[in-house]
N, C-alpha and C positions, 0 to 999 in steps of 0.2 A: 729625242732623248736629252738633247743638249739644253733645251729650255728647263728641264727638271733638275739640272746639275748646277752647282755653284762654281765659283772660280777655283775652289779646292778640289772639285771632283766629287763632293759629297752631296747627297740629295738634301735640300732644305725642306723643313716643314713650314707650312703656310703661316704658323703663329710664332716663328722664331724671331720675327721682326719686332714683336711686342716685348716690352720690358717684363722681367720676371715678376715684379711686384704687381703689375697690371694684371697678368694672368691669374695671380693668386686671388686678387679682388674679384675678378670676374667669376672665378670658380666658386668663391664664397657666396657671391650673389646668386649663382645658379643653384647652389646647395645650401640653403639656410639651415642654421643649427636645429637638429631634430631634438625630440624629447629624450632620446637615448643619449645623445652627446651631452645634453645638459645634466642628465643624471651622472654620467661618468665624471664630469667636471666637479660636481658636488662631492662625489666619492673621493676625487683627488684632493679637494680642499680639506675634507675630513681626515684623510690619511696623513696629509702633511701636517695638520694641526696636532694629530696624535703623535707622530714621530718627533715633532719639536718638543712636545711635553715630555716624551720618554727621555730625550737627550737632556732636558733640564733636570729630570729626576736623577739621571745617571750622575751628573755634575754634583747635585746636592748630596747624593749617597757617597761620592768620593770625598767631599768635604767632611761629612759625618764620620767617615772612617778615619780620616787623618786626625781630626780633633779628638776622637775617642782613643786612638793609639797614643797621642800625646798625654792624655789623661792617665792612661795606664802606666806609661813611663814615669810620670810624676808620682803615682801612687807606690812604685817600687822604691822610691826614696824614703818611704814612711819608716821602714825598719832601721835605717841608718841615720836618719835626720833627728837631731835633738828636739826639733820643733814639729812634732807630729801633728798637732792640731792645726798649725798653719798649712801643712800640706793638705790635710783633709779640706780646709776652707778653700784653698786654691783649686783643689779638684772639683769642688762644688761649682765654682765659678766657671770652670771649663765645661762641666756637664750642662750648666745653664745655657751656655753658648751652643752646645750641641743641640739641646732641645729647641733652641730658636731655629736651627736649621731644619729640625724635624717638623716644626711649625710650618715652615715654608712647603715642605713635602705634603703635609696635611692640607694646605690650602690648594696645592696643585691638584689633589685628588678629590676635591669637592665635586660631587656629582658623577664621579667616575667609579668604576669597579676596581678596587685596589689590586685584585689579583691579575688584572691585565697588565699592570706595571710593577708586579711583585719582583720580577727579576732585576729591574732597575734599582730598587731601594733595598733589597734583601741584604746585600753585603754591608751597607751602612748600619742597618738595624741590628745585625749580628754583632758587629763591633761595639755598638752602643750597649747592648745587653751585656757583653763582656766587661766593659768599662764600669757600668753602674753596679753590676753584681760584684765586681772586684772591690769597689769602694764600700758597698754594703757588707761585704764579708769582713773587711778590715775594721769596720765600725761595730759589727754585731756578732761576728763569728757565726754567721748563719747565711742561708741562701735566700735571696730575694725571690719572690713569687712573680709570675707573669702579671697577676692582677695589680700588684704594687707598682710594677714598671708601667703598666698602661694608665694607672691613676696619674702619673706624672706627665702623661702625654695627652692631657686634655687642656686645650689652650682657649683663652677667652680674650676678646678685645671689645672695647666700648667705643661706639661711634655717637657723637652728639649731633642731633639734628635740630636746628634752630627753627622754630615756627613763630611767625609774627602774627599777632593778633591786634585787634583794635585798641586793646587796653594795656596789655603787657606782653613781654617776651618770655617764653618758657623753653627749657631744654629737655628734650625726651632722649633718654638713654636707651639705645638698643644694644643688647649684649649678643655678639656673635660668638659662636663656640665651634672650634675645630678639634678633632680628635684623630688619633692614629693608633691602631691597636697592633702590637707586636703579635704575629702569628705564633702558634705553638712550636712550629718547626724552627723559626728564627730564634725563639727563646731557648730551645734545646741546643741548637748549634752554638749560640753564644755561651751557654753554660759549659758545653764541651770544650770550648776554647778557654774558658775560665780556668780549667784544670791545669792547663799549661803555665798560666800566670801563677797559679798557686804553688806549682812545682818550683818555679823560679823564686817565688817568695820563700819557699823552704830553703833553697840554696843560700840566699842572702841572709836568712836568719841564723843558719848554722855558721856562716862566716862572721856574724856579729856576736857569736857566742851564745845565742838563744837557743836553748835545748828543749824548751816546752812547746814552742810553735810548731816544730815538725811533727810531734805526736798529735796535736790538734789537727793539723792539716791531714795527717794520715787517716784519722777517723772520718773527717769530713769528706775526703776524696773517696774513701771506701763506700760511704753512703751514696755519693753521687753515682759511683760505678755500679753499685747494686741496682740503683733506679734505672740506669740505662740498659742493664742486662734484662730487666723486665720487658723492655721494648724490643731489643735484639734486632733480628732481621725482619720483624713484622712492621717496623716503622719505615719512613722514608729512607731512600738510599743514602742520602747525605748524612743522616743521623747515624746509621749503622757503620758508615765509613769512619766516622769520628771515634768510634768505640776502641779502635785499636790504638790511636794516639792517647786516648784517655787511660788506657790500660798501661801504656808506657809511662805516663806521668805518675800513676799510682805506684808502679813498681819502683820508680826512682825515689819517691817519698818514703815508701816502706823500707827500702834499702838503707836510706839515711837514718831512719828510726832504729833499725837493727844495729847499724854501726855505732850510733850513739848509746844504745842500751848495752851492747857487749863491750865496746872499747872506749866508751865515753870517759871513763875514769882515768884511763892510761894515756890518752891523747890530750895534749894541750889544746885549749880552746882555739888558739889561733891557727891550728893545723887541722881542725876538724873539716874545714871547708875543702882543703886539698885532698883529704881522704875521700870525702863524699864525691868530688868531681872525678877522681880516678874510678870509683865504683860506677859512676854514671857512664863514663866512656866505655867501660867493660860490658855493661848492659847493652849499650847501643851496638857494639861489635857483636855480641852474641845474637842480637835480633836482626843484624844486617842493616841497620839504619845508617844513612850517610853521616 
């Protein structure tokens, strides 16, 4: 038994004297890569590529969300700023920068099924719909359609390929087109979030002594709410969940219109915003909102 035991009293294996790397090489030589292992390696490469693309899209969506929010904050200055046209021009520049980010998303999705990556880009698209529809409402006092939004998301680029001939040089232009379509669900969710911005626009309008804008907003929000009620619980869960918040925004704007109609003549204009804010807090407490 002694010749089977080492100095430490433990039995040694006959291949323990070989380095670890050498044993691995011998094992690989004995078991060459099979077709099954080659397939799994290709699957691993495909999944890693897809995961990397998903992470890039998540980062782009985050950038789109941030820039869209900054555009919305800028547009809220429209009611109080004396230079409203400059605000709109600056917002258009910001939205162009957002669309350049969306162009990168469209390039990433070339040859891909968009719905496989929809969760990665959906938050950014919703925020973009909210920003562009808010700007459109300030300009036209109407709601932008999903078709008009998608028309702005068709991108082209020209690449010049130089071809040399025996006699002359010529430039052939090849136009590459990328497009990204906002889904109906993303459009509806963006419009639902728009109602919250319109409610804030109503507050700022009242604070500036504008008593006409709240009545316009009340009619507009009522039309949007009626449209969402047609969908109701039959639509996607995310859309039906937004209906409650939309109802709260409508109630606050209608309460402002009621206050202006009944007590507008007896309350100084600089105090209307305080009265409206108090009424809004009461509504939130009654509904149990934080």
